[in-house]
Legacy VTK file of the C-alpha trace (Angstrom):
# vtk DataFile Version 3.0
C-alpha trace
ASCII
DATASET POLYDATA
POINTS 408 float
-9.233 13.950 13.465
-9.468 10.795 11.368
-6.953 11.154 8.237
-6.912 8.627 5.262
-3.198 8.378 3.854
-1.320 6.919 1.349
2.176 6.792 2.244
3.968 5.499 -0.642
3.639 6.887 -4.863
6.142 7.430 -7.290
6.620 10.837 -9.323
6.926 10.949 -13.324
10.675 10.873 -12.414
10.641 7.374 -11.727
10.650 4.290 -14.425
7.516 2.949 -15.698
5.170 6.050 -14.110
2.713 7.850 -15.869
3.924 11.184 -16.948
0.209 12.577 -15.541
1.748 11.874 -12.066
1.917 15.502 -11.004
1.202 17.274 -7.739
-1.587 19.055 -8.847
-3.808 15.713 -10.552
-2.313 13.732 -7.064
-4.179 16.573 -5.507
-7.515 16.726 -6.878
-7.615 12.906 -7.531
-6.915 11.943 -3.940
-9.614 13.784 -2.940
-11.880 11.867 -5.318
-10.190 8.732 -3.356
-10.611 10.018 -0.104
-7.088 10.447 1.320
-6.428 13.518 2.578
-2.533 13.102 3.357
-0.114 12.042 0.671
3.970 10.836 0.484
5.443 12.987 -2.526
7.217 10.117 -3.033
10.850 11.008 -4.843
11.581 13.603 -3.220
15.548 13.123 -3.236
14.852 13.949 -7.309
15.718 17.516 -8.236
13.346 18.431 -10.117
10.235 16.932 -8.347
11.583 18.076 -5.082
12.006 21.708 -6.847
7.872 21.568 -7.547
7.357 20.060 -4.111
9.074 23.302 -2.489
6.338 25.113 -4.588
3.280 24.051 -2.716
1.795 25.920 -0.137
4.137 24.994 3.426
1.860 23.951 6.373
5.334 23.597 8.299
8.680 22.146 7.944
7.590 18.802 6.763
4.048 19.779 5.205
2.743 20.953 2.398
-0.263 21.605 0.883
-2.363 21.911 -2.803
-5.782 21.849 -3.403
-6.395 21.119 0.114
-4.724 17.734 -0.336
-1.499 17.234 2.692
1.929 15.663 1.377
4.723 14.807 3.695
7.987 14.569 2.386
8.400 10.551 1.420
10.792 8.494 -1.012
12.055 4.737 -1.967
15.252 4.248 -2.314
17.076 0.731 -3.643
20.237 -0.469 -1.515
23.295 -2.460 -3.330
21.373 -5.351 -2.847
18.189 -4.593 -4.483
16.447 -4.088 -1.140
13.907 -1.285 -1.435
13.529 1.041 1.804
10.777 3.842 2.175
12.162 6.714 4.217
10.003 9.754 5.743
11.725 13.087 6.265
10.836 15.732 8.801
11.504 18.885 6.334
13.199 20.277 3.116
16.692 21.068 5.070
16.486 17.322 5.623
16.027 16.123 2.502
19.219 18.244 1.440
21.346 17.027 4.144
20.356 13.414 3.275
21.611 14.446 -0.655
24.681 15.553 0.829
25.399 12.292 1.946
24.471 10.114 -0.707
25.283 11.990 -3.883
28.454 10.329 -4.521
26.615 7.011 -4.114
23.887 7.503 -6.791
22.513 9.787 -9.550
19.594 11.160 -8.787
18.701 12.940 -11.627
18.247 9.867 -13.292
15.280 7.844 -11.447
12.901 9.050 -9.113
13.824 5.930 -6.926
17.458 6.067 -7.431
19.983 2.853 -6.735
21.903 3.634 -3.439
25.375 1.825 -3.909
24.831 1.669 0.161
23.875 -1.558 2.428
20.571 -1.528 4.433
22.535 -0.679 7.062
24.523 2.965 6.028
20.693 3.876 4.625
19.274 3.611 7.701
21.965 5.012 9.843
22.084 8.431 6.977
18.266 8.578 7.537
18.833 8.534 11.681
21.140 11.463 11.314
18.777 13.401 9.461
15.639 11.954 11.825
13.723 10.317 9.343
11.903 7.088 9.790
12.788 4.618 8.024
11.856 0.937 7.112
11.402 -1.992 4.431
9.319 -1.381 1.463
6.663 -3.907 0.487
8.696 -6.101 2.793
7.644 -9.627 1.289
8.044 -9.153 -2.485
10.402 -11.819 -3.943
12.234 -9.419 -6.128
12.998 -6.094 -4.573
12.077 -6.681 -0.383
13.853 -7.207 3.072
12.558 -10.895 2.981
13.619 -11.389 -0.609
17.487 -11.222 0.481
17.338 -11.575 4.191
16.213 -13.817 7.206
15.879 -11.289 9.311
15.790 -7.091 10.235
19.116 -7.342 11.664
20.252 -9.239 8.771
18.798 -6.051 6.267
19.677 -3.431 9.012
22.842 -4.492 10.909
22.998 -2.484 14.288
20.343 -0.026 13.078
17.337 -2.528 13.239
16.094 -1.527 16.457
15.474 2.457 14.664
13.337 0.417 12.251
9.815 1.952 13.585
7.852 0.711 10.286
7.002 -2.498 7.948
5.344 -2.002 4.893
3.477 -4.930 4.261
3.353 -4.502 0.241
0.184 -5.717 -1.949
0.604 -9.890 -1.373
0.477 -9.580 2.332
-1.280 -8.535 5.155
-1.241 -8.317 8.948
-2.454 -11.785 9.318
0.879 -12.948 7.532
3.177 -10.425 9.010
2.252 -10.909 12.501
3.242 -15.129 12.099
6.771 -13.611 12.746
8.051 -12.405 15.894
10.338 -9.689 15.338
7.832 -7.597 13.393
5.724 -7.414 16.502
7.026 -4.071 17.778
6.919 -2.397 14.029
3.834 -0.619 12.809
2.450 -2.318 9.804
1.582 0.257 6.849
-0.506 0.074 4.160
-0.047 1.662 0.868
-0.396 1.891 -2.962
2.895 2.618 -4.005
0.956 3.918 -7.088
2.520 4.527 -10.284
-0.823 6.446 -11.566
-2.458 9.214 -9.794
-5.903 7.568 -10.691
-8.285 6.047 -7.265
-7.532 2.696 -9.664
-4.241 2.773 -8.369
-3.604 5.804 -6.185
-4.571 4.566 -2.375
-5.583 1.106 -3.525
-3.967 0.391 -0.107
-3.661 3.047 2.566
-4.238 3.803 6.540
-6.527 5.520 8.106
-4.937 7.560 11.106
-6.499 9.087 14.210
-4.152 12.095 15.015
-4.253 15.630 15.814
-3.693 17.006 12.901
-2.684 15.778 9.069
1.097 17.025 9.331
4.233 14.961 9.653
5.099 15.382 13.472
1.485 13.568 13.822
2.249 10.907 11.370
5.668 9.996 12.796
3.795 10.133 16.486
1.245 7.558 15.162
4.097 5.272 14.078
5.992 5.325 16.783
2.883 5.251 19.092
3.603 7.835 20.874
0.715 9.822 20.675
-2.084 9.128 17.720
-2.352 5.918 16.082
-3.050 3.936 13.148
-7.018 2.452 13.650
-7.442 0.731 10.156
-4.914 -0.757 7.566
-7.013 -1.004 4.407
-5.524 -2.755 1.269
-6.184 -5.944 -1.364
-6.634 -9.374 -0.213
-3.255 -10.700 0.161
-4.314 -13.690 -2.685
-5.055 -10.942 -5.135
-1.233 -9.777 -5.091
1.108 -10.782 -7.934
3.459 -12.711 -5.925
1.013 -14.622 -3.279
2.124 -18.127 -4.138
4.956 -19.651 -5.367
4.681 -20.162 -9.292
6.267 -19.761 -12.804
7.359 -16.274 -13.895
6.857 -17.610 -17.994
3.274 -19.820 -18.192
1.923 -18.754 -14.134
1.517 -22.255 -13.571
1.232 -22.507 -9.603
3.479 -24.979 -7.328
3.104 -26.150 -3.482
6.646 -25.068 -2.049
7.308 -28.909 -1.879
6.685 -29.222 -5.694
8.775 -26.048 -6.019
11.946 -27.809 -4.317
11.572 -31.003 -6.191
11.823 -29.611 -9.282
14.754 -27.277 -8.245
12.662 -24.022 -9.003
12.417 -24.927 -12.586
8.785 -25.549 -14.172
7.666 -27.846 -16.635
7.937 -25.045 -19.157
11.500 -24.004 -18.574
10.741 -21.193 -16.817
11.562 -19.940 -12.763
9.708 -20.319 -10.399
9.121 -17.738 -8.070
8.586 -18.268 -4.454
5.476 -16.743 -3.387
5.043 -14.490 -0.105
2.541 -16.980 1.465
5.440 -19.460 1.037
8.558 -17.240 2.608
6.249 -16.349 5.211
5.939 -19.726 6.538
9.875 -20.296 6.184
10.183 -17.689 8.433
7.163 -17.436 10.610
7.811 -18.028 14.577
3.792 -18.775 14.836
1.403 -21.180 13.098
-0.972 -18.440 13.726
-1.230 -14.729 13.566
-0.073 -13.214 17.209
-1.397 -9.681 16.792
-0.722 -7.382 19.857
-3.008 -5.426 21.456
-2.058 -2.375 19.542
-2.241 -4.065 15.836
-5.588 -2.413 14.226
-7.985 -4.079 12.154
-6.735 -5.206 8.543
-10.133 -4.605 6.002
-9.772 -6.315 2.536
-11.044 -3.997 -0.504
-10.294 -3.780 -4.025
-10.458 -0.346 -5.617
-14.432 0.958 -6.526
-14.224 0.593 -10.480
-12.662 -2.718 -9.682
-15.862 -3.622 -8.082
-18.451 -2.028 -10.686
-16.356 -4.019 -13.421
-17.388 -7.294 -11.337
-20.654 -6.731 -11.243
-21.317 -5.235 -14.678
-18.987 -8.198 -16.114
-16.743 -5.920 -17.899
-13.151 -4.255 -17.074
-12.350 -0.872 -14.929
-11.474 1.313 -17.711
-14.477 1.331 -19.679
-17.096 4.131 -20.000
-20.023 2.109 -18.706
-17.632 1.698 -15.499
-16.474 5.133 -15.520
-20.126 6.482 -15.605
-21.416 4.556 -12.673
-18.316 4.942 -10.793
-18.513 9.142 -11.277
-22.414 8.821 -10.504
-21.459 7.318 -7.025
-18.740 10.116 -6.364
-21.230 12.702 -6.926
-23.391 11.177 -4.628
-21.180 10.206 -1.375
-18.072 12.290 -2.332
-15.393 9.998 -2.228
-14.549 6.292 -2.506
-13.447 5.506 0.816
-16.757 6.998 2.036
-18.208 4.092 0.029
-16.445 1.509 0.927
-15.479 1.620 4.136
-17.928 4.024 5.924
-21.628 4.269 3.853
-24.179 1.967 5.151
-25.336 -0.352 2.332
-28.707 0.685 2.592
-27.590 4.393 1.398
-25.596 2.716 -1.060
-28.735 0.551 -2.444
-30.737 3.547 -3.014
-27.835 5.188 -4.678
-26.711 2.410 -7.546
-27.648 -0.433 -9.506
-28.887 -3.613 -7.796
-26.023 -5.440 -9.303
-23.220 -2.962 -8.344
-25.133 -2.690 -4.932
-24.925 -6.304 -4.835
-21.044 -6.454 -5.418
-20.290 -3.707 -2.931
-22.044 -6.122 0.079
-20.136 -9.014 -1.067
-17.034 -7.158 -0.086
-18.284 -5.452 2.673
-19.304 -8.878 4.127
-15.848 -10.554 2.706
-17.929 -13.176 0.796
-15.599 -12.831 -2.286
-13.458 -15.740 -3.815
-9.715 -15.180 -4.540
-8.038 -17.200 -7.083
-4.345 -16.337 -6.057
-1.661 -14.440 -7.955
1.787 -15.857 -7.980
4.549 -15.537 -10.622
3.626 -11.918 -11.403
0.274 -12.200 -12.343
-2.520 -10.632 -10.183
-5.018 -13.070 -8.652
-8.493 -13.051 -9.523
-11.453 -11.930 -7.533
-14.868 -13.342 -8.379
-18.401 -12.574 -6.677
-19.933 -15.576 -5.288
-23.046 -16.278 -7.998
-25.912 -15.190 -6.033
-24.028 -12.190 -5.204
-23.465 -11.057 -8.705
-27.000 -11.790 -9.578
-29.624 -10.578 -7.245
-29.888 -7.348 -4.757
-29.049 -7.922 -0.918
-31.792 -6.341 0.971
-30.326 -4.229 3.081
-31.740 -3.504 6.924
-32.637 0.190 7.552
-30.024 0.790 10.181
-27.527 -1.396 9.016
-24.108 -0.814 10.607
-21.185 -0.107 7.939
-18.075 -1.558 7.384
-16.452 0.725 9.462
-18.276 -0.383 12.697
-16.925 -3.685 12.183
-13.413 -2.328 11.423
-12.607 -0.891 14.692
-15.337 0.886 15.561
-13.349 4.319 15.489
LINES 1 409
408 0 1 2 3 4 5 6 7 8 9 10 11 12 13 14 15 16 17 18 19 20 21 22 23 24 25 26 27 28 29 30 31 32 33 34 35 36 37 38 39 40 41 42 43 44 45 46 47 48 49 50 51 52 53 54 55 56 57 58 59 60 61 62 63 64 65 66 67 68 69 70 71 72 73 74 75 76 77 78 79 80 81 82 83 84 85 86 87 88 89 90 91 92 93 94 95 96 97 98 99 100 101 102 103 104 105 106 107 108 109 110 111 112 113 114 115 116 117 118 119 120 121 122 123 124 125 126 127 128 129 130 131 132 133 134 135 136 137 138 139 140 141 142 143 144 145 146 147 148 149 150 151 152 153 154 155 156 157 158 159 160 161 162 163 164 165 166 167 168 169 170 171 172 173 174 175 176 177 178 179 180 181 182 183 184 185 186 187 188 189 190 191 192 193 194 195 196 197 198 199 200 201 202 203 204 205 206 207 208 209 210 211 212 213 214 215 216 217 218 219 220 221 222 223 224 225 226 227 228 229 230 231 232 233 234 235 236 237 238 239 240 241 242 243 244 245 246 247 248 249 250 251 252 253 254 255 256 257 258 259 260 261 262 263 264 265 266 267 268 269 270 271 272 273 274 275 276 277 278 279 280 281 282 283 284 285 286 287 288 289 290 291 292 293 294 295 296 297 298 299 300 301 302 303 304 305 306 307 308 309 310 311 312 313 314 315 316 317 318 319 320 321 322 323 324 325 326 327 328 329 330 331 332 333 334 335 336 337 338 339 340 341 342 343 344 345 346 347 348 349 350 351 352 353 354 355 356 357 358 359 360 361 362 363 364 365 366 367 368 369 370 371 372 373 374 375 376 377 378 379 380 381 382 383 384 385 386 387 388 389 390 391 392 393 394 395 396 397 398 399 400 401 402 403 404 405 406 407
């Protein structure tokens, strides 16, 4: 079966997260987005774990609410500020992990706890309870593995070989990561890290799995490439990420690597120049171009449907006009992923106005212009003038984007 999954979110018990991040709201909004399986996030938090247990139990590591499946996941921060993503096989494994770390943190304070442990120690504890572990948003300059380490070994020590995946983050994609030799063996994950349950944030990046069932065991086997697989990674264009290029965190002026080094990472305005993901990948790269292994799935660049509609109508995503158009399309197609990934343009053009159809086709055809983000400010996506102003005539029977994205 084909399962779209977002495996990294946060609950309302994490800092700077919407209070609407409840399992009930998440389950309903996930259906509108088109993801059938969601990571719970924050499963080490005592209240959140209690709420997770109240859902319908499918098996030891899988729960269901309003037809949306959940598996047990958390993100933790180590003593070096590096974030790690952990997937647990059961509630008992979560509780066993909690026993191991309870004197190293205060779990009730934050859904994403800071553990006074190294990456290697956290990986060892994860291995002890048969959980999967890998770096969260591996390239982000503030709280990622490659912000503080030059290698998996540097972060995870003797447990580096136990790491089975790397989450790419919003400022990177497979082309970036597959320039680094040590990442070749890992499965790449694309997740939203959502702090809000609505489709503008939930599953803005997601993974399309081909697996036997929407449960933990099938997800685990696909990540380990034992049975099943990820057939598509979907995410933002990396240039849209907040830290794609090196830039000042105060005035957002962009710098080349050479310029930043010459200025000793201090902007003309006095602010700090933060090294961008693109430059960090260049530093770490073993290959001048991406070197994708045969098992690496296609990577599809998309932004949320509401943002595309807003671009087409020259407004912002949170307006009533955008919501009305978004809601109209969701009613016709069922969910956002079907519109952006699976539906053909002839079908879409018959269901909305010319500007919106043209904008969607610009994304499907990879014809958008992205002005890179940096310094903590998102990049800016722009539609080509002719794409925004006129309807693209569609050919009856035109293949959907999914046909071009792996044909699976």
